[in-house]
N, C-alpha and C positions, 0 to 999 in steps of 0.2 A: 527776639523781636526784630522786625524788619526795619531797615533804615527809613526814616520819615520821607526822604526824597523819592523812595520807590512806591510809597503808598498810593499816589495818584494813578500809577500804572496798574497796580493790582486792583484798585477800585474800578478802573475802566474795564479790566478783564472780567471782573465779577458781573458788572452791568452787561457786558457783551454776552457772557454765558447765559444769563437769564433772558436776554433779548432774543438770542437764537432759539432758545427753548420755546418762548412765547410765540414767536413768529411761526415756527414749524407747527406748533399746536393750533394756532388760529387758522393756518392754511388748511389744516385737516379737520377743523371743527365741524363743518357741514357733514363730512363723512362719518365722524364720530357720532354725531346726532342721529344719523340714520341707522347705523349698525347697532346702536345701543337701544333701539326700539324693540329688538327681538333677541331673546336669549340665544337663539341659534346662531346669531352673527356676532356674539360677544368675542369669539375667537379672532374675528377681524379687528375689532377694537383693540384687543390685546396685542396683535401683531403691529398695529399702528403705534401703540404706546411704546413698544420696543424700538420701533424705527425712530421715534422722536427722541427717546432716551439715549440711544446709541449715537445718533447723528449729532445731537446737540453737544454731547461731551467730546466727541471726536473733533468737531469743528472748533471747540474751545480748547483743544490740546490736552484733554484728559484721557489717559489710556488706563487699561486695567491689567494687572498681573494677578492671576488667580491660581492659588495652590489648592488642588483638589486631593484630599486624602484617599478618596476612593471614587469609583464611577457610580453615579446614582442610576437606579433603575427607572427608565423612562415610563414604565407602566405602573409605577408605584406612586401613590399620593404621599406627600410629606407635609410636615409643618416646618417651615424655615424660620429660625429664630436667630437674630443677630443683635450685637450691640448697636446702639443708635448714636452716632456722633456728628452727623452732618446731613444737610438736605441731599447731598450726593448719594446717600445710602439707597434711597428709593430708586434712582436711575440705575444704579449698579445692579440691583435685584433684577430689573428687566433686562439688563445687558447679559447677565450670567445664566439665566434660566429661560430657554426658548419655549419650554412646555407651559401651557396655560396655567396660571395660578390666580387666586383671588387675593387681593391686597386688603389687609385689615388695619385700620388706622383710627386715630382719635377723631372724634366727631367734629372738632374745629375745622377740619379740612373741607367739610361741607359748606363752610362759609366762603371758601375761595372760589370765585366764579369759574375758573378753568377746571376745577376738580369736581364741582358739585354734580355734574352730569354723571360721572362714574359712580358716585356713591348713592345714586338713586336705586339702581338695581344690580350693577355688576360687582362693585367692590363693597366693603362693609365698614361702616362707621361705628365706632364704639363710644357711647356716651358713658364715661366712667363715673359721672356724677349721679347716675340713676342705676340702681341694681337691676331693675326690671328691663331697662333698655339694654344694659350690658348683657344680661342673660339672653335676651332675644338675638343680640348680635352673635353670640357664640352658638346659639341654636342654628342661626342662618349659616354660620361657618361649617357646622356639622353637616348640614344639608349639602353644601358644596363638596365636602369630602366624600359624602355618600355618592355623589355624581362622578367621583374619580378625580376631582381637582385637588391641587395642593393649595396651601394657605401660607401667606407671608405675614409674620407678626414681629413687632419690636417689643419684647417683654418688659422693657423699661417704661414703655408707654409714651415717652417723649425724649427729646435730647436733654441729658442732664446738664446742669450748670458747670460741673467740674470735669468736663471732658478733658482727657480721655478716660478718666475713672468711670467705671460702670455703675449705673444706678441700680437700685433694688429691682429685682425681677418680680413681676406679678405672676400669680398662679394660673391665670386663664389658659395660656398656650399649652401648659403641661397637663392640666385637667382634660383639655380637649383631645390631646394626643393619646392620653390613656383611655379616655372614653371611646375613641374611635379605633384604638389599638393600631395606630400608624406611627411610623418612625418620625423622630424629630431631628432636624439637621441644624447643628450649631454653625454659625457663620461669624467670623471675626473680620471686621473692617479695621485695618491697622492704622491707616493714616488719612482717612477721608477728611477728618476735621482740620488737617493741615492744608488741604487743597481748597476746601470750601467750608469756612467756619460757620457756626450757628449764627453768630452776630455778623451780619454782612459788612458792617462798617468797622469791624475790628481791624486794628493795624498790626496784629501779632503774626499773621501768616496768610497764605493764600496764593493761588496761581496755578498755572498748568503743571501737570506732573503725572506720575504713575500711581494710581490707586492700588494698594496692595491688600489682597483679600485671601482668607483661608476658608474653604468650604470643608468642614470637618466630616468625619465618618458619621453616618446616621446612627442614632441611638434607638434601638428597638424598644417598644413599649409592650410587646406581646407578653401577656400574663400579668401585667401590672394592674394594680387597683388604685383607688383613691388614696390609699395609705402610702402610695409611692410618689405622690405629687411633689412633696418637699425634696425628697432625695433626687428625683429627676430634675427638678428646677436647679438644685445645687450642682448637679453634674454638668448641666448645660452652662451654668454661670461659670463654674471653675474651668471648663474647657475653653471658653472665650477669654476669661480673665487671665488665665495662665499664658495663653498665646499672646495676648496684648501686652502683658507685663514683660514677657521675654523680649518682645520687639522693642518696647520702650527702653528697656535696659541696654540692649545692644546699640540703640541709637544714641543714648546718652554717653556710652563708652566709646563712641566713634567706630 
């Protein structure tokens, strides 16, 4: 736990981080509005989102150390699946992958004024409270994959309360990967929750630092069927969980 005297400084940093993000976003909002009117210019919106994500974290003193177990094929579509520990996770996805992808997230993000515009046509909101709406969202994700795009999903669905422990993975990403016969890439965010906690007012941790990430080897789904959904889900879960557990163990032992 941090010293109480340091908390005001960390709180100021957190406010500054979000302020930088919001200011950059608002400055570009008119451009976002225009380029999101046509699917042909979604790539420009994606590039601008990357710019905002990278610029805001660098200006706030957050850097990234990425361990890549292999080089990904830039001509291949993937489903990227990671543990979800922090609001920082989303920004890092845009920082790490320069090739266009579609972001799939919980429907609640549509209620955030800054993000609503993206979930109209570009990104995909999943209403997990409705089986029909959820099914339509995954159908839409399948269409994007057919166009050659990758898809980013957090299989936990939300940031769990007991971070850094991983929550239960939902089947959706794994069913989609098997249906489309495309590789799934596990990603481990090791310490994002220490830099930017879920609870912004928390006094436990936070501040500038180096976000440590592992992009694991892609897992092929070629030849898999629906019978393999559970085993695929468990393989991705274990890959991320074992990496995270190893990191936490090393940290606790100095």
